[in-house]
Residue frames as a rotation matrix with the C-alpha (Angstrom) as fourth column:
MET 1
0.646 0.039 -0.763 9.67
-0.570 -0.640 -0.516 -73.52
-0.508 0.768 -0.391 75.75
ILE 2
0.503 -0.456 0.734 11.26
0.611 0.789 0.072 -75.39
-0.612 0.412 0.675 72.83
TYR 3
0.307 -0.507 -0.805 14.20
-0.584 -0.768 0.261 -73.81
-0.751 0.390 -0.533 70.96
LYS 4
0.842 0.000 0.539 15.12
0.384 0.702 -0.600 -74.91
-0.379 0.712 0.591 67.46
ALA 5
-0.155 -0.973 -0.170 18.56
0.278 -0.208 0.938 -74.77
-0.948 0.098 0.303 65.86
ARG 6
0.743 0.253 -0.620 19.16
-0.482 -0.440 -0.758 -73.04
-0.464 0.862 -0.205 62.54
LYS 7
0.776 -0.435 0.457 20.97
0.579 0.778 -0.242 -75.13
-0.251 0.452 0.856 59.96
GLY 8
0.282 -0.793 0.540 24.56
0.684 -0.228 -0.693 -73.99
0.673 0.565 0.478 59.59
GLN 9
0.321 -0.138 0.937 24.48
-0.475 -0.879 0.033 -71.69
0.820 -0.456 -0.348 62.63
VAL 10
0.101 -0.394 -0.913 26.74
0.582 0.768 -0.267 -72.72
0.807 -0.505 0.307 65.51
ASN 11
-0.797 -0.247 -0.551 26.50
0.600 -0.431 -0.674 -69.69
-0.071 -0.868 0.492 67.83
TYR 12
0.086 0.953 0.291 23.61
0.803 -0.240 0.546 -67.50
0.590 0.187 -0.785 68.90
GLY 13
0.446 0.316 -0.837 22.70
0.853 -0.435 0.290 -64.21
-0.272 -0.843 -0.463 70.56
GLU 14
-0.611 -0.644 -0.460 24.57
0.420 -0.756 0.502 -61.63
-0.671 0.113 0.733 68.47
SER 15
0.334 0.940 0.077 21.98
0.620 -0.157 -0.769 -59.29
-0.710 0.304 -0.635 66.98
ILE 16
0.857 -0.072 -0.510 24.11
-0.333 -0.833 -0.442 -56.67
-0.393 0.549 -0.738 65.20
GLY 17
0.447 -0.733 0.512 26.69
0.834 0.549 0.058 -57.59
-0.324 0.401 0.857 62.56
ILE 18
0.738 -0.273 -0.617 29.43
-0.226 -0.962 0.156 -55.03
-0.636 0.024 -0.771 61.92
ILE 19
0.719 -0.505 0.478 31.55
0.682 0.378 -0.626 -54.99
0.135 0.776 0.616 58.75
LEU 20
0.609 -0.587 -0.533 35.01
0.124 -0.593 0.795 -53.56
-0.784 -0.550 -0.289 59.37
LEU 21
0.792 -0.542 -0.282 37.64
-0.515 -0.345 -0.785 -51.96
0.328 0.766 -0.552 57.19
ASP 22
0.600 -0.732 -0.323 41.07
0.745 0.659 -0.108 -53.60
0.292 -0.176 0.940 57.20
SER 23
0.646 -0.229 0.728 42.65
-0.195 -0.972 -0.133 -50.95
0.738 -0.056 -0.673 59.42
PHE 24
-0.109 -0.759 -0.642 45.43
0.775 0.340 -0.533 -50.35
0.623 -0.556 0.551 61.96
THR 25
-0.330 0.139 0.934 43.76
-0.395 -0.919 -0.003 -48.02
0.857 -0.370 0.358 64.43
PRO 26
-0.937 0.034 -0.347 43.20
0.318 0.492 -0.810 -48.67
0.144 -0.870 -0.472 68.14
PHE 27
-0.191 0.954 0.231 39.45
0.070 -0.221 0.973 -48.78
0.979 0.202 -0.024 68.75
ILE 28
-0.965 -0.199 0.170 38.75
-0.126 -0.219 -0.968 -47.22
0.230 -0.955 0.186 72.15
PRO 29
-0.531 0.827 -0.184 35.52
0.770 0.380 -0.512 -47.68
-0.354 -0.413 -0.839 74.17
GLY 30
0.083 0.639 -0.764 32.77
-0.058 -0.763 -0.644 -45.81
-0.995 0.098 -0.026 72.36
ASP 31
-0.581 -0.356 -0.732 34.22
-0.755 -0.100 0.648 -46.66
-0.304 0.929 -0.211 68.95
VAL 32
0.496 0.774 -0.394 32.08
-0.868 0.462 -0.184 -48.83
0.040 0.433 0.901 66.67
GLY 33
0.262 -0.490 -0.832 34.96
-0.377 0.741 -0.555 -51.31
0.888 0.459 0.009 66.55
ASN 34
-0.837 -0.485 0.254 35.12
-0.403 0.232 -0.885 -51.84
0.370 -0.843 -0.389 70.33
ALA 35
-0.336 0.760 -0.556 32.65
0.305 0.647 0.699 -54.45
0.891 0.065 -0.449 71.57
THR 36
-0.556 0.126 -0.822 32.53
0.827 -0.012 -0.562 -52.91
-0.081 -0.992 -0.097 75.07
THR 37
-0.964 0.252 0.081 30.75
-0.224 -0.939 0.260 -49.92
0.142 0.232 0.962 73.50
TYR 38
-0.293 0.920 -0.259 27.51
-0.483 0.092 0.871 -51.91
0.825 0.380 0.418 73.45
SER 39
-0.404 0.284 0.869 25.18
-0.859 0.208 -0.467 -53.27
-0.313 -0.936 0.160 76.12
TYR 40
0.729 0.603 0.324 24.35
-0.388 0.754 -0.530 -56.18
-0.565 0.261 0.783 73.79
PRO 41
-0.025 -0.791 0.611 26.46
0.291 0.579 0.762 -58.70
-0.957 0.197 0.215 71.84
VAL 42
0.644 0.127 -0.755 27.72
-0.649 -0.432 -0.626 -57.77
-0.406 0.893 -0.195 68.37
ARG 43
0.467 -0.491 0.736 29.57
0.500 0.833 0.239 -59.77
-0.730 0.256 0.634 65.74
TYR 44
0.283 -0.480 -0.830 32.41
-0.576 -0.777 0.253 -58.42
-0.767 0.407 -0.497 63.59
LYS 45
0.554 -0.219 0.803 33.59
0.670 0.690 -0.274 -59.30
-0.494 0.690 0.529 60.08
THR 46
0.061 -0.651 -0.757 36.66
-0.220 -0.748 0.626 -57.68
-0.974 0.128 -0.189 58.47
ILE 47
0.983 0.152 0.101 36.94
0.077 0.156 -0.985 -57.17
-0.165 0.976 0.141 54.71
LYS 48
0.259 -0.964 0.065 40.57
0.489 0.189 0.851 -58.18
-0.833 -0.189 0.520 54.19
GLY 49
-0.507 -0.607 0.613 42.44
0.841 -0.190 0.507 -55.79
-0.191 0.772 0.606 51.93
PHE 50
0.271 0.657 0.704 39.72
0.692 -0.641 0.331 -53.13
0.669 0.397 -0.629 52.03
THR 51
-0.478 -0.619 -0.623 41.76
0.875 -0.392 -0.283 -50.36
-0.069 -0.680 0.730 53.58
LEU 52
0.207 0.518 -0.830 40.81
0.450 -0.803 -0.390 -46.78
-0.869 -0.293 -0.400 54.32
ASP 53
-0.603 -0.498 -0.623 42.68
-0.325 -0.560 0.762 -45.68
-0.728 0.662 0.176 51.20
LYS 54
-0.936 0.289 0.200 40.57
0.331 0.536 0.777 -48.03
0.117 0.793 -0.597 49.09
MET 55
-0.042 0.946 -0.322 37.42
0.932 -0.079 -0.354 -46.74
-0.360 -0.315 -0.878 50.79
TYR 56
0.035 -0.003 -0.999 38.41
0.041 -0.999 0.005 -43.15
-0.999 -0.042 -0.035 50.04
ALA 57
-0.849 -0.385 -0.363 39.10
-0.349 -0.107 0.931 -44.16
-0.397 0.917 -0.043 46.43
MET 58
0.128 0.991 -0.037 35.54
-0.809 0.083 -0.582 -45.56
-0.573 0.104 0.813 46.23
ASP 59
-0.766 -0.530 -0.364 36.90
-0.642 0.655 0.399 -48.94
0.027 0.539 -0.842 45.13
VAL 60
0.211 0.972 0.101 33.72
-0.959 0.226 -0.173 -50.77
-0.191 -0.061 0.980 44.10
SER 61
-0.119 -0.317 -0.941 35.67
-0.580 0.791 -0.193 -53.94
0.806 0.523 -0.278 43.28
PHE 62
-0.964 -0.258 0.065 35.11
-0.189 0.493 -0.849 -54.98
0.187 -0.831 -0.524 46.90
LEU 63
-0.202 0.969 0.142 31.32
-0.963 -0.223 0.153 -55.13
0.180 -0.106 0.978 46.52
GLU 64
0.343 0.347 -0.873 31.28
-0.317 0.917 0.240 -58.92
0.884 0.194 0.425 46.21
ALA 65
-0.618 -0.611 -0.495 33.47
0.323 0.376 -0.868 -59.22
0.717 -0.696 -0.035 49.30
PHE 66
-0.799 0.422 0.428 30.94
-0.600 -0.604 -0.525 -57.03
0.037 -0.676 0.736 51.14
LYS 67
0.176 0.932 -0.317 28.08
-0.868 0.299 0.396 -59.20
0.464 0.206 0.862 49.99
GLU 68
0.063 -0.234 -0.970 29.87
0.105 0.968 -0.227 -62.37
0.992 -0.087 0.085 51.10
ALA 69
-0.915 -0.403 -0.031 30.65
0.099 -0.149 -0.984 -60.88
0.392 -0.903 0.176 54.49
GLY 70
-0.488 0.817 0.307 27.02
-0.870 -0.483 -0.098 -59.86
0.068 -0.315 0.947 54.84
ARG 71
0.333 0.613 -0.716 25.79
-0.561 0.740 0.372 -63.33
0.758 0.278 0.590 53.94
GLU 72
-0.358 -0.555 -0.751 28.16
0.315 0.685 -0.657 -64.89
0.879 -0.472 -0.070 56.47
LEU 73
-0.953 0.031 0.302 26.96
-0.275 -0.508 -0.816 -62.55
0.128 -0.861 0.492 59.21
VAL 74
-0.045 0.999 -0.009 23.34
-0.970 -0.042 0.240 -63.37
0.239 0.019 0.971 58.42
GLN 75
0.243 0.065 -0.968 24.17
-0.136 0.990 0.032 -67.08
0.961 0.124 0.249 58.51
ASP 76
-0.721 -0.593 -0.358 25.75
0.308 0.188 -0.933 -66.47
0.621 -0.783 0.047 61.92
GLY 77
-0.176 0.805 -0.566 22.41
0.965 0.256 0.064 -65.18
0.197 -0.535 -0.822 63.11
VAL 78
-0.871 -0.132 -0.474 22.66
0.286 -0.919 -0.270 -61.39
-0.400 -0.370 0.838 63.14
ARG 79
0.040 0.994 0.100 19.43
0.857 0.018 -0.515 -59.47
-0.514 0.106 -0.851 62.69
ALA 80
0.985 0.170 -0.039 20.85
0.126 -0.847 -0.517 -56.30
-0.121 0.504 -0.855 61.12
ILE 81
0.236 -0.944 0.230 24.14
0.963 0.259 0.077 -55.21
-0.133 0.203 0.970 59.55
THR 82
0.969 -0.062 -0.239 26.12
-0.068 -0.998 -0.016 -52.00
-0.237 0.031 -0.971 59.86
GLY 83
0.495 -0.852 0.170 29.72
0.632 0.219 -0.744 -50.93
0.596 0.476 0.647 59.19
ASP 84
0.391 -0.422 -0.818 32.55
0.764 -0.346 0.544 -48.93
-0.513 -0.838 0.187 60.70
CYS 85
-0.800 -0.574 -0.175 32.89
0.398 -0.726 0.561 -46.16
-0.449 0.379 0.809 58.12
GLY 86
0.009 0.871 -0.491 30.29
-0.012 -0.491 -0.871 -43.63
-1.000 0.014 0.006 57.05
TYR 87
-0.259 -0.194 -0.946 31.64
-0.883 -0.351 0.313 -43.77
-0.393 0.916 -0.081 53.51
MET 88
-0.906 0.059 0.420 30.37
0.141 0.976 0.166 -47.35
-0.400 0.209 -0.892 53.26
ALA 89
0.075 0.905 -0.418 27.31
-0.278 -0.383 -0.881 -45.54
-0.958 0.182 0.223 51.98
LEU 90
-0.460 -0.387 -0.799 28.92
-0.857 -0.042 0.513 -46.48
-0.232 0.921 -0.313 48.69
PHE 91
-0.909 0.034 -0.416 27.52
-0.116 0.937 0.330 -50.01
0.401 0.348 -0.847 49.09
GLN 92
-0.729 0.624 0.282 24.29
-0.427 -0.093 -0.899 -49.24
-0.535 -0.776 0.334 50.97
ARG 93
0.124 0.890 -0.440 21.78
-0.953 -0.018 -0.303 -49.89
-0.277 0.457 0.845 48.19
GLU 94
-0.049 -0.207 -0.977 23.41
-0.656 0.744 -0.124 -53.04
0.753 0.635 -0.172 46.83
MET 95
-0.931 -0.343 -0.127 23.82
-0.120 0.615 -0.779 -54.55
0.345 -0.710 -0.614 50.29
ALA 96
-0.528 0.815 0.237 20.24
-0.581 -0.143 -0.801 -53.77
-0.619 -0.561 0.549 51.29
ASP 97
0.277 0.612 -0.741 19.05
-0.956 0.251 -0.150 -55.43
0.094 0.750 0.654 48.08
GLU 98
-0.304 -0.558 -0.772 21.28
-0.532 0.771 -0.349 -58.46
0.790 0.305 -0.532 48.68
LEU 99
-0.942 -0.263 -0.206 20.50
0.031 0.545 -0.838 -59.34
0.333 -0.796 -0.505 52.29
GLU 100
-0.134 0.959 -0.250 17.36
0.435 0.284 0.855 -60.43
0.891 0.006 -0.455 54.09
VAL 101
0.145 0.139 -0.980 18.04
0.972 -0.207 0.115 -58.33
-0.187 -0.968 -0.165 57.18
PRO 102
0.979 0.202 -0.031 18.08
0.196 -0.970 -0.145 -54.51
-0.059 0.136 -0.989 57.58
VAL 103
0.054 -0.982 0.183 21.31
0.990 0.029 -0.136 -52.92
0.128 0.189 0.974 56.36
PHE 104
0.977 0.203 0.059 22.48
0.190 -0.966 0.175 -49.53
0.093 -0.160 -0.983 57.66
LEU 105
0.386 -0.922 0.022 26.11
0.884 0.363 -0.294 -49.18
0.263 0.133 0.956 56.64
SER 106
-0.508 -0.630 0.587 26.53
0.529 -0.766 -0.364 -45.42
0.680 0.126 0.723 57.11
SER 107
-0.496 0.254 -0.830 25.88
0.738 -0.381 -0.557 -43.03
-0.458 -0.889 0.002 59.97
LEU 108
-0.962 0.072 -0.265 24.84
-0.189 -0.873 0.449 -40.56
-0.199 0.482 0.853 57.26
LEU 109
-0.585 0.807 -0.085 21.53
0.520 0.453 0.724 -42.43
0.623 0.379 -0.684 56.95
GLN 110
-0.197 0.494 -0.847 20.45
0.936 -0.162 -0.312 -40.35
-0.292 -0.854 -0.430 59.94
VAL 111
-0.945 -0.288 -0.153 20.70
0.247 -0.939 0.241 -37.02
-0.213 0.190 0.958 58.09
PRO 112
-0.568 0.788 0.240 17.14
0.024 -0.275 0.961 -37.02
0.823 0.552 0.137 56.63
PHE 113
0.198 0.641 -0.741 15.69
0.806 0.324 0.496 -37.98
0.558 -0.695 -0.452 60.02
ILE 114
-0.368 -0.409 -0.835 17.66
0.841 -0.530 -0.110 -35.33
-0.397 -0.743 0.539 61.89
SER 115
-0.975 -0.044 0.219 16.74
0.158 -0.828 0.538 -32.72
0.158 0.559 0.814 59.30
ARG 116
-0.223 0.973 0.057 13.03
0.293 0.011 0.956 -33.43
0.930 0.230 -0.288 59.77
THR 117
0.190 0.260 -0.947 13.37
0.976 0.052 0.211 -32.61
0.104 -0.964 -0.244 63.46
LEU 118
-0.613 -0.535 -0.581 14.64
0.579 -0.805 0.129 -29.11
-0.537 -0.258 0.803 62.65
GLY 119
0.284 0.675 -0.681 13.10
-0.019 -0.706 -0.708 -25.99
-0.959 0.214 -0.188 61.19
ASN 120
0.870 0.182 0.459 12.96
0.419 0.223 -0.880 -25.53
-0.262 0.958 0.118 57.42
ASP 121
0.776 -0.589 0.227 15.92
-0.249 -0.616 -0.747 -23.15
0.580 0.523 -0.625 57.32
GLU 122
0.496 -0.600 0.628 18.01
-0.770 0.031 0.637 -25.00
-0.401 -0.800 -0.446 59.92
LYS 123
0.332 -0.519 -0.788 20.91
-0.706 0.418 -0.573 -27.30
0.626 0.746 -0.227 59.06
VAL 124
0.973 -0.228 0.025 22.48
0.174 0.805 0.567 -30.56
-0.149 -0.548 0.823 60.10
GLY 125
0.454 -0.888 -0.069 26.15
-0.891 -0.451 -0.051 -30.01
0.014 0.085 -0.996 60.84
ILE 126
0.982 -0.132 -0.136 28.23
0.110 0.981 -0.161 -32.99
0.154 0.143 0.978 59.68
ILE 127
0.323 -0.932 0.165 31.68
-0.882 -0.233 0.410 -33.55
-0.344 -0.278 -0.897 61.17
CYS 128
0.993 0.086 -0.080 33.40
-0.115 0.864 -0.490 -36.10
0.027 0.495 0.868 58.97
ALA 129
0.479 -0.863 0.160 36.78
0.499 0.417 0.759 -37.79
-0.722 -0.284 0.631 58.71
ASN 130
-0.681 -0.725 0.103 37.56
0.441 -0.293 0.848 -36.34
-0.585 0.623 0.519 55.29
ALA 131
0.177 0.808 -0.562 35.45
-0.031 -0.567 -0.823 -33.60
-0.984 0.164 -0.075 53.74
LYS 132
-0.396 -0.407 -0.823 37.31
-0.803 -0.281 0.526 -34.00
-0.446 0.869 -0.215 50.44
VAL 133
-0.999 -0.004 -0.049 35.82
-0.024 0.912 0.409 -37.49
0.043 0.410 -0.911 50.02
LEU 134
-0.453 0.889 -0.064 32.28
0.574 0.236 -0.784 -36.89
-0.682 -0.392 -0.618 51.26
ASN 135
-0.986 0.053 -0.161 30.55
-0.159 -0.614 0.773 -35.89
-0.058 0.788 0.613 48.04
GLU 136
-0.290 0.954 -0.082 26.96
-0.923 -0.301 -0.241 -35.55
-0.255 0.006 0.967 46.86
SER 137
-0.110 0.213 -0.971 26.99
-0.597 0.766 0.236 -39.02
0.794 0.606 0.043 45.33
LEU 138
-0.811 -0.228 -0.538 27.64
0.262 0.681 -0.684 -40.63
0.523 -0.695 -0.493 48.72
LEU 139
-0.855 0.519 0.021 24.99
-0.298 -0.457 -0.838 -38.48
-0.425 -0.722 0.545 50.36
ARG 140
-0.143 0.828 -0.543 22.41
-0.977 -0.029 0.213 -39.37
0.161 0.560 0.813 47.72
ALA 141
-0.454 -0.116 -0.883 23.18
-0.221 0.975 -0.014 -43.06
0.863 0.189 -0.468 48.33
VAL 142
-0.816 0.172 -0.552 21.81
0.570 0.398 -0.719 -42.69
0.096 -0.901 -0.423 51.86
GLY 143
0.038 0.996 0.081 18.80
0.983 -0.052 0.179 -40.59
0.182 0.073 -0.981 50.91
VAL 144
-0.112 -0.119 -0.986 20.17
0.443 -0.894 0.058 -37.08
-0.889 -0.431 0.154 51.42
THR 145
-0.040 0.193 0.980 18.65
0.993 -0.099 0.060 -34.98
0.109 0.976 -0.188 48.66
ASP 146
0.099 0.146 0.984 17.35
0.306 -0.946 0.109 -31.52
0.947 0.291 -0.138 49.56
GLU 147
0.752 0.147 -0.643 18.15
0.654 -0.043 0.755 -31.55
0.083 -0.988 -0.129 53.28
PRO 148
0.674 -0.541 0.504 20.18
-0.340 -0.832 -0.438 -28.48
0.656 0.124 -0.745 54.28
TYR 149
0.820 -0.481 -0.311 23.54
0.558 0.547 0.624 -29.38
-0.129 -0.685 0.717 55.79
ALA 150
0.666 -0.741 0.085 27.00
-0.690 -0.655 -0.309 -28.02
0.284 0.147 -0.947 56.47
ILE 151
0.875 -0.397 -0.275 30.18
0.403 0.914 -0.037 -30.10
0.267 -0.079 0.961 56.52
VAL 152
0.502 -0.835 0.224 33.53
-0.860 -0.509 0.029 -29.79
0.090 -0.207 -0.974 58.23
GLY 153
0.741 -0.292 -0.605 36.32
0.059 0.926 -0.374 -32.39
0.669 0.241 0.703 57.87
LEU 154
0.875 -0.435 0.211 39.01
-0.254 -0.041 0.966 -33.55
-0.412 -0.900 -0.147 60.25
GLU 155
0.823 -0.527 0.210 41.58
0.544 0.626 -0.559 -34.51
0.163 0.574 0.802 57.62
GLU 156
0.228 -0.765 0.603 43.82
0.067 -0.605 -0.793 -31.54
0.971 0.221 -0.087 58.46
LYS 157
0.744 0.052 0.666 43.69
-0.638 -0.239 0.731 -32.05
0.197 -0.970 -0.145 62.23
GLU 158
-0.117 -0.983 -0.142 47.11
-0.901 0.165 -0.401 -33.31
0.417 0.081 -0.905 63.30
TYR 159
-0.697 -0.247 0.674 46.26
-0.617 0.684 -0.388 -36.00
-0.366 -0.686 -0.629 65.83
PHE 160
0.411 0.860 0.302 43.14
-0.405 0.469 -0.785 -37.22
-0.817 0.200 0.541 64.07
HIS 161
0.653 -0.197 -0.731 45.07
-0.732 0.083 -0.676 -37.53
0.194 0.977 -0.091 60.84
LYS 162
-0.433 -0.901 -0.004 47.90
-0.855 0.412 -0.315 -39.46
0.285 -0.133 -0.949 62.48
GLY 163
-0.655 0.130 0.744 45.71
-0.484 0.683 -0.546 -41.87
-0.579 -0.718 -0.385 64.42
VAL 164
0.199 0.897 0.395 42.87
-0.071 0.415 -0.907 -42.46
-0.978 0.152 0.146 61.97
ILE 165
0.896 0.178 -0.406 43.90
-0.385 -0.139 -0.912 -41.55
-0.219 0.974 -0.056 58.41
ALA 166
0.145 -0.930 -0.339 47.66
-0.889 0.028 -0.456 -42.20
0.434 0.368 -0.823 58.50
GLU 167
0.918 0.328 -0.222 47.11
-0.204 0.872 0.446 -45.19
0.340 -0.364 0.867 60.85
VAL 168
-0.011 -0.985 0.173 50.36
-0.692 -0.117 -0.712 -44.83
0.722 -0.128 -0.680 62.82
GLY 169
-0.140 0.026 -0.990 49.04
0.348 0.937 -0.025 -47.34
0.927 -0.348 -0.140 65.33
GLU 170
-0.731 -0.080 -0.678 48.53
0.675 -0.227 -0.702 -44.87
-0.097 -0.971 0.220 68.16
LEU 171
0.057 0.783 0.620 45.58
0.528 -0.551 0.647 -42.66
0.848 0.290 -0.444 69.06
HIS 172
-0.926 -0.325 -0.194 46.01
0.346 -0.521 -0.780 -39.69
0.152 -0.790 0.595 71.41
ALA 173
-0.199 0.980 -0.006 42.38
0.916 0.188 0.355 -39.64
0.349 0.065 -0.935 72.50
ASP 174
0.146 0.254 -0.956 42.56
0.718 -0.692 -0.074 -36.45
-0.680 -0.676 -0.284 74.59
LYS 175
-0.638 -0.468 -0.612 44.13
-0.053 -0.766 0.641 -34.51
-0.769 0.441 0.464 71.75
VAL 176
-0.859 0.426 0.285 41.72
0.414 0.249 0.875 -35.94
0.302 0.870 -0.390 69.18
GLU 177
0.029 0.906 -0.422 38.83
0.996 -0.063 -0.067 -34.94
-0.087 -0.418 -0.904 71.43
LYS 178
-0.126 -0.152 -0.980 40.15
0.286 -0.952 0.111 -31.37
-0.950 -0.266 0.164 71.52
GLU 179
-0.947 -0.278 -0.163 40.37
-0.079 -0.291 0.954 -31.34
-0.312 0.916 0.253 67.71
VAL 180
-0.571 0.804 0.167 36.84
0.733 0.408 0.544 -32.68
0.369 0.433 -0.822 67.29
VAL 181
0.190 0.611 -0.769 35.46
0.851 -0.492 -0.181 -30.08
-0.489 -0.620 -0.614 69.70
GLU 182
-0.509 -0.451 -0.733 37.36
0.025 -0.859 0.511 -27.37
-0.861 0.242 0.448 67.81
ALA 183
-0.970 0.157 0.184 35.77
0.205 0.128 0.970 -28.56
0.128 0.979 -0.157 64.57
ALA 184
-0.154 0.972 -0.176 32.30
0.976 0.178 0.129 -28.47
0.157 -0.152 -0.976 66.13
LEU 185
0.112 0.136 -0.984 32.83
0.529 -0.846 -0.057 -24.94
-0.841 -0.515 -0.167 67.39
GLU 186
-0.831 -0.447 -0.332 34.13
-0.064 -0.516 0.854 -23.86
-0.553 0.731 0.400 63.98
LEU 187
-0.760 0.572 0.307 31.05
0.587 0.403 0.702 -25.36
0.278 0.714 -0.643 62.36
VAL 188
0.181 0.926 -0.332 28.42
0.983 -0.173 0.052 -23.67
-0.010 -0.336 -0.942 64.52
GLU 189
-0.008 -0.236 -0.972 30.27
0.350 -0.911 0.219 -20.35
-0.937 -0.338 0.090 64.66
SER 190
-0.912 -0.372 -0.170 30.66
-0.036 -0.341 0.939 -20.19
-0.408 0.863 0.297 60.87
ASP 191
-0.658 0.745 -0.108 27.04
-0.093 0.062 0.994 -21.20
0.747 0.664 0.028 60.26
PRO 192
-0.828 0.341 0.444 24.50
-0.530 -0.221 -0.819 -20.26
-0.181 -0.914 0.364 62.97
LYS 193
0.111 0.923 -0.368 21.82
-0.964 0.190 0.186 -22.24
0.241 0.334 0.911 61.11
VAL 194
-0.412 -0.309 -0.857 23.44
-0.116 0.951 -0.287 -25.49
0.904 -0.019 -0.427 62.28
LYS 195
0.039 0.566 0.824 21.10
-0.939 -0.261 0.223 -26.79
0.342 -0.782 0.521 64.99
ALA 196
0.854 0.082 0.514 22.18
-0.303 0.881 0.363 -30.45
-0.423 -0.466 0.777 65.30
ILE 197
-0.061 -0.958 -0.279 25.47
-0.982 0.008 0.188 -32.29
-0.178 0.285 -0.942 64.86
LEU 198
0.981 0.189 0.044 26.13
-0.177 0.964 -0.199 -35.62
-0.080 0.187 0.979 63.17
LEU 199
0.024 -0.989 0.145 29.51
-0.773 0.074 0.631 -37.25
-0.634 -0.127 -0.763 63.77
GLU 200
0.593 0.297 -0.748 30.02
-0.786 0.417 -0.457 -39.23
0.176 0.859 0.481 60.56
CYS 201
-0.168 -0.817 -0.552 33.15
-0.609 0.526 -0.593 -41.22
0.775 0.237 -0.586 61.40
SER 202
0.605 0.471 -0.643 32.93
0.073 0.771 0.633 -44.42
0.793 -0.429 0.432 63.45
VAL 203
-0.272 -0.757 -0.595 35.83
0.785 0.183 -0.591 -43.37
0.556 -0.628 0.544 65.70
LEU 204
-0.642 -0.057 0.764 34.05
-0.065 -0.990 -0.129 -40.19
0.764 -0.133 0.632 66.82
PRO 205
0.411 0.902 -0.135 31.32
0.129 0.089 0.988 -41.38
0.902 -0.424 -0.080 69.26
PRO 206
0.047 -0.404 -0.913 33.78
0.970 0.236 -0.054 -41.33
0.238 -0.884 0.403 72.22
TYR 207
-0.871 -0.470 -0.144 33.92
0.489 -0.859 -0.150 -37.55
-0.054 -0.201 0.978 71.81
ALA 208
-0.280 0.853 0.441 30.18
0.546 -0.236 0.804 -36.92
0.790 0.466 -0.400 71.37
ALA 209
0.492 0.479 -0.727 29.60
0.869 -0.212 0.448 -35.84
0.060 -0.852 -0.520 74.98
ALA 210
-0.327 -0.699 -0.636 32.44
0.656 -0.652 0.380 -33.32
-0.680 -0.293 0.672 74.81
VAL 211
-0.850 0.083 0.520 31.02
0.420 -0.488 0.765 -31.94
0.317 0.869 0.380 71.55
GLN 212
0.135 0.990 0.044 27.60
0.685 -0.125 0.717 -31.56
0.716 -0.066 -0.695 73.10
GLU 213
0.328 -0.087 -0.941 29.02
0.863 -0.377 0.336 -29.81
-0.384 -0.922 -0.049 76.16
ALA 214
-0.667 -0.711 -0.224 30.79
0.535 -0.666 0.521 -27.37
-0.519 0.227 0.824 73.84
VAL 215
-0.950 0.263 0.168 27.96
0.000 -0.538 0.843 -26.50
0.312 0.801 0.511 71.44
ASN 216
-0.698 0.709 0.096 24.84
-0.180 -0.044 -0.983 -27.38
-0.693 -0.703 0.159 73.48
LEU 217
-0.113 0.640 -0.760 23.11
-0.993 -0.048 0.108 -29.08
0.033 0.767 0.641 70.54
PRO 218
0.766 0.351 0.538 21.75
-0.347 0.931 -0.114 -32.59
-0.541 -0.099 0.835 69.87
VAL 219
-0.224 -0.892 -0.392 24.63
-0.951 0.112 0.288 -34.85
-0.213 0.437 -0.874 68.76
PHE 220
0.857 0.479 0.189 24.09
-0.390 0.844 -0.368 -37.97
-0.336 0.242 0.910 66.67
ASP 221
-0.224 -0.953 -0.205 26.67
-0.940 0.155 0.305 -40.56
-0.259 0.260 -0.930 65.69
PHE 222
-0.482 -0.035 -0.875 27.14
-0.502 0.830 0.244 -44.19
0.718 0.557 -0.418 64.66
ILE 223
-0.963 0.042 -0.265 26.15
0.225 0.665 -0.712 -45.45
0.146 -0.745 -0.650 68.10
THR 224
-0.504 0.855 -0.120 22.85
-0.530 -0.416 -0.739 -43.54
-0.682 -0.309 0.663 68.22
MET 225
-0.026 0.473 -0.881 22.01
-0.976 0.179 0.125 -45.26
0.217 0.863 0.457 64.92
ILE 226
-0.604 -0.266 -0.751 23.14
-0.232 0.961 -0.154 -48.73
0.763 0.081 -0.642 65.98
ASP 227
-0.958 0.287 0.024 21.33
0.033 0.194 -0.980 -48.52
-0.286 -0.938 -0.195 69.32
TYR 228
-0.290 0.892 -0.346 18.18
-0.821 -0.417 -0.389 -47.40
-0.492 0.171 0.854 67.50
VAL 229
-0.042 0.250 -0.967 18.22
-0.794 0.579 0.184 -50.33
0.606 0.776 0.174 65.09
GLN 230
-0.874 -0.306 -0.377 19.04
-0.014 0.793 -0.609 -52.73
0.485 -0.527 -0.698 67.93
SER 231
-0.773 0.622 0.120 15.95
-0.287 -0.175 -0.942 -51.49
-0.565 -0.763 0.314 69.77
ALA 232
0.031 0.804 -0.594 13.88
-0.980 -0.092 -0.176 -52.32
-0.196 0.588 0.785 66.67
VAL 233
0.000 -0.076 -0.997 15.23
-0.610 0.790 -0.060 -55.79
0.792 0.609 -0.047 65.90
VAL 234
-0.569 -0.119 -0.813 15.35
0.506 0.729 -0.461 -56.98
0.648 -0.674 -0.355 69.54
LYS 235
0.005 0.683 0.730 12.26
-0.398 -0.669 0.628 -55.75
0.917 -0.294 0.268 71.35
LYS 236
-0.913 -0.302 -0.274 11.98
0.150 0.376 -0.914 -55.96
0.379 -0.876 -0.298 75.10
ARG 237
0.125 0.965 -0.231 8.91
0.648 0.097 0.755 -56.44
0.751 -0.244 -0.613 77.24
TYR 238
-0.357 -0.175 0.918 8.10
-0.370 -0.875 -0.311 -53.72
0.858 -0.450 0.247 79.74
HIS 239
-0.041 0.298 -0.954 7.75
0.807 0.573 0.144 -54.34
0.589 -0.764 -0.264 83.45
GLY 240
-0.855 -0.190 0.482 6.47
-0.093 -0.859 -0.503 -51.86
0.510 -0.475 0.717 85.98
TYR 241
-0.532 0.727 -0.434 3.33
0.826 0.334 -0.454 -50.96
-0.185 -0.600 -0.779 87.84
MET 242
-0.294 0.563 0.773 0.34
0.370 -0.678 0.635 -48.68
0.881 0.472 -0.009 87.65
């Protein structure tokens, strides 16, 4: 077999490119920002100066920086590009138009798919970092139109707020897990029509198993989405017997 180099590319084998906020949060295993989360190589690119506060303010002045980061990741050989904040939905359409590889910046892109797996009167329960920021405009940007959903935010949860929103530099994972499970229970108890959970925030996948154990529902998150796209852009041959 003969392999050919790509002009300008000096490393190979990283299929998923991940655009990161400029943050000060420890990314534990299971987090989008921790490379040990994946069973395949990923490549990261940080948007310097694009903090969580700027994301929450929907600062579109960083669009060109996003595009440049995306172009660099594509030049580095990635086959698809995601991000580490569900609110990056803000740039989903522009980035998809700009780049020649699939772009899936927000975990919220899964909402229409999840909704189609449920009954007509059943809802997707969304647990997000900040319910005050997650508005209809962001949801429309990822194709959520008439899908029934219910939202609960974690912005008032003490340990989540400290570790993720206030960025104190420490994350009490056990206590955050308890808060996320509490939010899930609040969601399903307040709205019995919720029949699946989506964890919007990229720091939440480490707690997905605990949420599922508590509510006994399908749980989707950033990693279910990234793994799904990885399985599409890097196909594997099957081996077995008949």
